[in-house]
C-alpha positions as CSV (number, residue, x, y, z in Angstrom):
1,M,26.8,76.8,133.6
2,K,27.1,79.9,135.8
3,D,29.6,82.7,135.5
4,K,32.8,82.0,137.5
5,T,36.3,83.4,138.2
6,I,39.3,81.1,137.9
7,D,42.7,82.0,139.3
8,M,45.1,81.1,136.4
9,G,48.2,82.0,138.4
10,S,49.4,85.2,136.7
11,Y,45.9,86.4,136.0
12,L,42.2,86.0,136.9
13,L,39.9,84.5,134.2
14,H,36.3,85.6,134.3
15,L,33.9,83.3,132.4
16,I,30.5,84.7,131.5
17,P,28.5,82.0,129.6
18,T,25.5,83.1,127.6
19,K,23.6,82.0,124.5
20,R,22.4,85.5,123.8
21,F,25.1,86.4,121.3
22,K,26.5,84.8,118.1
23,T,30.0,86.0,119.0
24,I,32.6,85.2,121.6
25,T,34.2,88.3,123.0
26,I,37.4,88.3,125.0
27,R,38.8,91.3,126.9
28,V,42.2,91.4,128.4
29,C,42.6,94.1,130.9
30,L,46.0,95.3,132.2
31,R,46.0,97.8,135.1
32,D,48.9,99.8,136.5
33,T,49.2,102.7,138.8
34,I,48.9,105.8,136.6
35,V,52.0,107.9,136.0
36,K,51.5,111.2,134.2
37,E,54.7,111.0,132.2
38,E,53.8,107.5,130.9
39,I,50.3,108.3,129.6
40,T,51.5,109.3,126.1
41,L,53.8,106.3,125.9
42,R,51.1,103.9,127.0
43,N,48.6,105.3,124.4
44,F,51.2,105.1,121.7
45,L,52.0,101.5,122.6
46,A,48.3,100.6,122.5
47,S,48.0,101.9,118.9
48,F,51.3,100.3,117.9
49,L,50.4,96.8,119.1
50,T,47.4,96.7,116.8
51,Y,49.3,98.2,113.9
52,A,51.5,95.1,113.2
53,T,53.1,92.1,114.9
54,D,56.3,90.1,114.5
55,T,54.4,87.7,112.3
56,Y,52.2,90.2,110.4
57,R,54.6,93.1,109.9
58,T,52.3,95.7,108.3
59,K,48.9,96.9,109.0
60,R,47.7,95.6,105.7
61,E,49.0,92.0,106.5
62,L,47.3,92.1,109.9
63,V,44.0,93.4,108.5
64,L,43.9,90.8,105.7
65,H,44.5,88.0,108.1
66,C,41.7,89.2,110.3
67,Q,39.5,89.1,107.2
68,D,40.5,85.5,106.6
69,L,39.2,84.7,110.1
70,Y,35.7,85.8,109.3
71,A,36.3,89.5,109.9
72,L,37.9,89.0,113.3
73,N,37.8,92.2,115.3
74,I,40.8,93.1,117.4
75,S,41.3,96.5,119.1
76,T,42.8,98.3,122.0
77,K,41.8,101.1,124.4
78,T,43.5,102.9,127.2
79,Y,41.7,105.0,129.9
80,R,42.1,106.1,133.5
81,A,40.1,104.5,136.3
82,G,40.7,106.2,139.6
83,K,44.4,105.8,140.4
84,F,45.0,103.3,137.7
85,N,45.7,103.4,134.0
86,M,43.8,100.6,132.2
87,M,45.0,99.0,128.9
88,N,42.4,96.8,127.3
89,F,42.7,94.4,124.4
90,F,39.4,93.4,122.7
91,M,38.7,90.4,120.5
92,S,35.3,89.5,119.0
93,T,34.8,86.5,116.8
94,L,31.9,84.7,115.3
95,N,31.1,81.5,117.2
96,E,32.3,78.4,115.4
97,K,28.7,77.3,115.0
98,Y,28.5,79.9,112.3
99,T,31.9,79.5,110.8
100,E,34.0,76.4,110.9
101,E,35.8,74.2,113.4
102,G,39.1,75.6,114.7
103,M,38.2,79.2,114.1
104,L,38.2,80.1,117.8
105,E,41.7,78.8,118.4
106,K,43.0,80.6,115.2
107,S,41.4,83.8,116.4
108,I,42.9,83.5,119.9
109,E,46.2,82.7,118.4
110,L,46.2,85.9,116.4
111,F,44.9,87.8,119.4
112,A,47.8,86.5,121.5
113,D,50.2,87.4,118.7
114,V,49.1,91.1,118.9
115,I,49.6,91.1,122.7
116,F,52.8,89.1,123.1
117,H,54.7,89.6,119.8
118,P,55.0,93.3,118.9
119,N,57.0,94.2,115.8
120,F,60.1,95.5,117.6
121,N,62.6,93.6,115.4
122,D,62.0,94.7,111.9
123,L,63.5,98.2,112.0
124,D,62.2,99.3,108.6
125,K,58.7,98.3,109.4
126,F,58.9,99.7,112.9
127,K,59.9,103.1,111.5
128,E,57.0,103.0,109.0
129,A,54.5,102.3,111.8
130,Y,56.2,104.8,114.2
131,D,56.2,107.7,111.7
132,F,52.5,107.1,110.9
133,L,51.4,106.8,114.6
134,K,53.5,109.7,115.8
135,Q,51.9,112.0,113.2
136,S,48.4,110.9,114.0
137,T,49.0,111.1,117.8
138,E,50.5,114.6,117.4
139,N,47.5,115.7,115.3
140,A,45.1,114.3,118.0
141,L,47.0,116.1,120.8
142,K,47.1,119.4,119.0
143,G,43.4,119.0,118.2
144,L,42.2,119.2,121.9
145,K,41.5,122.9,121.7
146,E,39.4,122.3,118.6
147,N,36.9,120.5,120.9
148,P,35.9,123.3,123.2
149,S,33.6,121.2,125.4
150,L,36.3,118.6,126.1
151,Y,39.0,121.3,126.5
152,S,36.8,123.2,129.0
153,V,36.4,120.0,131.2
154,T,40.1,119.2,130.8
155,R,41.2,122.7,132.0
156,M,38.6,122.7,134.8
157,L,40.0,119.4,136.2
158,E,43.6,120.7,135.9
159,T,42.5,123.7,137.9
160,M,40.6,121.8,140.5
161,G,43.2,119.2,141.3
162,P,46.7,119.9,140.0
163,N,48.8,116.8,140.2
164,M,45.8,114.6,141.0
165,P,45.2,111.6,138.7
166,Y,41.8,113.0,137.5
167,S,43.6,116.1,136.2
168,Y,45.9,114.1,133.9
169,R,45.0,114.3,130.2
170,E,43.9,110.9,128.9
171,Q,45.1,111.9,125.4
172,G,48.6,112.4,126.7
173,Y,51.0,115.3,126.3
174,L,52.9,116.7,123.3
175,E,56.1,117.2,125.3
176,D,56.2,113.5,126.1
177,L,55.6,112.4,122.5
178,N,59.2,113.3,121.5
179,N,60.5,110.8,124.1
180,V,58.7,107.9,122.4
181,N,61.2,105.7,120.4
182,L,62.0,102.1,119.9
183,D,63.9,101.8,123.2
184,T,61.4,103.5,125.4
185,L,58.5,101.5,123.8
186,K,60.3,98.2,124.4
187,Q,61.3,99.1,127.9
188,Y,57.8,100.2,128.8
189,Y,56.2,97.2,127.1
190,Q,58.4,94.8,129.1
191,K,57.7,96.7,132.3
192,M,53.9,96.5,131.6
193,M,53.9,92.8,130.8
194,I,55.7,92.0,134.0
195,G,54.1,94.4,136.4
196,S,50.5,94.7,135.4
197,L,47.5,93.3,137.3
198,V,45.8,91.2,134.6
199,D,42.1,90.1,134.2
200,I,40.7,88.3,131.2
201,Y,36.9,88.3,130.6
202,V,35.2,85.9,128.2
203,I,31.6,86.1,127.2
204,G,29.6,84.0,124.8
205,D,28.4,80.4,124.1
206,F,31.5,78.3,124.8
207,E,32.6,75.1,126.6
208,E,34.4,76.0,129.8
209,E,37.1,73.3,129.5
210,A,37.9,74.2,125.9
211,I,38.2,78.0,126.5
212,V,40.3,77.5,129.6
213,S,42.6,75.2,127.7
214,L,43.0,77.7,124.8
215,L,43.7,80.6,127.1
216,K,46.2,78.6,129.2
217,K,48.0,77.8,125.9
218,Y,48.1,81.2,124.4
219,M,47.8,83.8,127.2
220,E,51.3,83.3,128.5
221,F,51.4,86.2,131.1
222,D,54.1,86.1,133.7
223,T,53.1,89.0,135.8
224,F,53.9,89.4,139.5
225,K,51.2,88.4,141.9
226,R,50.2,91.2,144.2
227,P,47.0,92.3,146.1
228,K,44.6,94.5,144.3
229,D,44.9,98.0,145.7
230,S,41.9,100.3,145.9
231,Q,41.6,102.6,142.9
232,M,39.5,105.1,144.8
233,I,40.5,108.8,145.0
234,Y,39.3,110.6,148.1
235,H,39.3,114.3,149.0
236,S,41.0,115.1,152.3
237,K,38.7,118.1,152.7
238,L,35.8,119.6,150.8
239,P,35.9,123.2,149.4
240,Q,34.7,126.1,151.4
241,R,34.8,128.5,148.5
242,T,34.5,128.1,144.7
243,K,37.3,129.0,142.3
244,T,36.2,130.7,139.0
245,V,38.4,130.8,135.9
246,I,37.5,132.5,132.6
247,E,39.4,131.8,129.3
248,K,38.4,133.6,126.1
249,I,37.9,131.6,122.8
250,N,36.9,132.5,119.3
251,G,33.5,130.9,119.0
252,N,29.7,131.3,119.2
253,Q,29.1,129.4,122.4
254,S,30.7,129.7,125.8
255,K,31.5,126.3,127.3
256,L,30.9,126.0,131.0
257,S,32.4,123.2,133.1
258,I,31.9,122.9,136.8
259,G,33.7,120.5,139.1
260,C,32.2,119.3,142.4
261,K,34.0,117.3,145.0
262,I,32.1,114.6,146.8
263,G,32.7,113.7,150.5
264,E,33.0,110.3,152.0
265,L,30.2,107.9,151.0
266,T,29.2,104.5,152.1
267,E,29.3,101.8,149.5
268,F,25.5,101.9,149.1
269,E,25.5,105.7,148.8
270,R,28.3,105.7,146.1
271,N,26.8,102.8,144.0
272,Y,23.1,103.6,144.2
273,V,22.1,106.8,146.0
274,L,24.6,109.0,144.1
275,T,23.4,107.7,140.8
276,L,19.8,108.7,141.5
277,Y,20.9,112.1,142.9
278,N,22.7,112.8,139.7
279,M,19.7,111.6,137.5
280,I,17.3,113.9,139.3
281,L,19.7,116.9,139.3
282,G,21.2,116.8,135.9
283,G,21.6,113.3,134.5
284,S,18.5,112.9,132.3
285,S,16.0,114.8,130.1
286,E,13.7,115.0,133.1
287,S,16.3,116.4,135.4
288,K,16.1,119.8,137.1
289,F,19.0,121.2,135.1
290,F,17.4,120.3,131.8
291,Q,13.8,121.2,132.6
292,I,14.5,124.5,134.5
293,I,17.8,125.9,133.1
294,R,17.3,124.8,129.5
295,E,13.5,124.5,128.9
296,K,12.0,127.0,131.4
297,H,14.6,129.8,131.3
298,S,16.3,129.1,128.0
299,L,19.7,129.8,129.5
300,A,21.7,126.9,127.9
301,Y,21.9,125.1,124.6
302,Y,22.6,122.0,126.6
303,V,23.2,121.3,130.3
304,Y,23.8,118.1,132.2
305,S,25.8,116.5,135.0
306,S,27.7,113.2,135.4
307,V,29.6,111.5,138.2
308,T,32.9,109.6,138.3
309,K,32.5,107.4,141.3
310,L,36.2,106.3,141.6
311,D,37.2,110.0,141.7
312,H,34.3,111.2,144.0
313,I,33.6,114.0,141.5
314,M,30.6,115.4,139.8
315,I,31.0,117.4,136.6
316,I,28.4,119.9,135.3
317,R,28.6,120.9,131.6
318,A,26.6,123.6,129.8
319,G,26.7,125.4,126.5
320,I,25.7,129.1,127.1
321,T,26.2,132.6,125.9
322,K,28.6,134.7,128.0
323,E,25.7,137.1,129.0
324,N,24.0,134.1,130.7
325,F,27.0,133.0,132.7
326,N,26.0,134.6,136.1
327,K,22.4,133.7,135.8
328,T,23.3,130.0,134.9
329,I,25.7,129.7,137.9
330,K,23.2,131.2,140.3
331,L,20.5,128.8,139.1
332,I,22.7,125.8,139.3
333,K,23.6,126.6,142.9
334,K,20.0,127.2,143.7
335,L,18.9,123.8,142.3
336,M,21.8,122.0,144.1
337,K,20.6,123.7,147.3
338,E,17.1,122.6,146.7
339,M,18.3,119.0,146.5
340,E,19.8,119.4,150.0
341,Q,16.4,120.8,151.2
342,G,14.5,117.9,149.8
343,K,12.7,120.0,147.2
344,F,12.1,117.1,144.8
345,T,9.2,114.6,144.7
346,E,8.7,110.9,145.0
347,E,7.7,111.0,141.4
348,N,11.2,112.3,140.6
349,I,12.7,109.4,142.5
350,E,10.5,106.8,140.8
351,F,11.3,108.2,137.4
352,A,15.0,108.0,138.1
353,K,14.7,104.4,139.4
354,Q,12.8,103.4,136.2
355,N,15.4,105.1,134.1
356,Y,18.1,103.2,135.9
357,L,16.3,99.9,135.4
358,S,15.9,100.6,131.7
359,L,19.6,101.2,131.4
360,L,20.3,97.8,133.1
361,K,18.1,96.1,130.4
362,E,20.2,97.8,127.7
363,I,23.3,96.4,129.2
364,E,22.0,92.8,128.8
365,D,22.0,93.3,125.0
366,N,25.7,94.3,124.7
367,E,28.7,92.0,125.3
368,N,31.1,94.7,126.3
369,A,28.6,96.4,128.5
370,I,28.1,93.1,130.4
371,I,31.9,92.8,130.8
372,E,31.9,96.4,132.2
373,T,29.5,95.3,134.9
374,Y,31.9,92.6,136.0
375,L,34.7,95.1,136.0
376,A,32.6,97.5,138.1
377,K,32.0,94.7,140.5
378,D,35.7,94.5,141.0
379,L,36.4,98.3,141.1
380,L,33.4,99.5,143.0
381,N,32.2,96.3,144.7
382,L,29.0,96.9,142.6
383,G,26.6,94.0,142.4
384,N,25.6,92.1,139.3
385,I,22.6,93.2,137.3
386,E,20.0,91.4,139.4
387,E,21.5,92.6,142.6
388,R,21.5,96.2,141.3
389,K,17.8,96.0,140.4
390,E,17.1,95.1,144.0
391,E,19.4,97.6,145.6
392,I,18.2,100.6,143.6
393,K,14.7,100.0,144.9
394,K,15.9,100.5,148.5
395,V,17.0,104.2,147.9
396,T,14.9,106.7,149.9
397,K,14.4,110.4,149.7
398,E,16.3,110.8,152.9
399,D,19.2,108.9,151.4
400,I,19.4,111.3,148.5
401,I,19.2,114.4,150.7
402,N,22.1,113.1,152.8
403,V,24.2,112.5,149.7
404,S,23.3,115.9,148.2
405,K,24.9,117.5,151.3
406,K,28.2,115.9,150.5
407,V,28.5,117.4,147.0
408,K,30.3,120.7,147.1
409,M,31.1,123.0,144.1
410,D,34.8,123.5,143.8
411,T,35.8,124.9,140.4
412,I,33.9,126.9,137.7
413,Y,35.7,127.1,134.3
414,L,34.3,129.1,131.5
415,L,35.6,129.1,127.9
416,E,34.0,132.5,127.0
417,G,33.0,132.8,123.3
418,D,33.3,136.2,121.7
419,K,30.3,135.9,119.4
420,E,26.7,135.9,120.5
421,N,24.8,134.4,117.6
422,E,23.7,130.8,118.0
423,G,25.7,128.0,116.5
424,D,28.4,125.5,117.6
């Protein structure tokens, strides 16, 4: 049986059959256009839905029932992908071959209970869950500054693109937390369940007819049908000059975050050429950033780059001392310019390609990573693993040079530490 996609009416069902794993993993993905003021509410709802249900009204009851189902694992995660906010429900259960007949249905039944029957009706139990989750959420939001590396990137993105989706804090906002209550949670939950674009992914060793029947029975979504909009964020113009912001902190290291905007790319450039460009420049231990800035000149404790393709952004991060700030910036700019000039070797390209192929092999050993490849196929029109292996081989030095000219430094954000001894 090959993988296939089935239109179930209110959602698309993606079946990925494989005998590689002893588990069956199901991922329910709800996507909605991101709204800044709803991020905190959506995050809170995700935590609340796995805290209790209308049937299992405390966290303890829910956990105990999961244990009865051979340690059934159910979790949620929210994150931004381009213009959309994604809410994901995960379920992983041992295949019935290793447990007993009927376990898959019982697991899916509980999974559906978490998604479709939140505990909004028992006011006492709701308040217990609400108080706990509000305190833990508040602590997490207040703790952002305690992670200087993350805080530096967050502030850099807010400076680079105020009011752009990539500048929104995925953790949410303290000022919005006070607006979370029973009514706002219920209203937002109902809005999400009606208006979200829904995809369900199933991976494991299963019978197609049986799994389709179970999901049809329990996954009773009634969402509106609508075309899938592009989640891509494009930049109307690339920066001519670079903004620099310095904020002082009490710490040993200074945290440097640099945001680069990327111009218009072809699909091939975005999915393959940009990946190799980043690997050669700063995305691996053999990269120019690592070998020259860290190893040769000892200017940084760490330095690397990463790309977010849906946002057309590259982010450079480094841990430095404040005395090395100007030298580090100068060298980063020099190395980026050298990429435009083609000052990298065929050996650099080949190493990056082999690194890419090794990462693809790792994907094949992880259920959720495989599901991510199917999601990427939808979001980026990225090929499956075998197609990726072939496409990456086609990338040439000229391709990489052309892409490098479309990457422009926009914002430099430094959290400047006031101590100069090593440590973090």
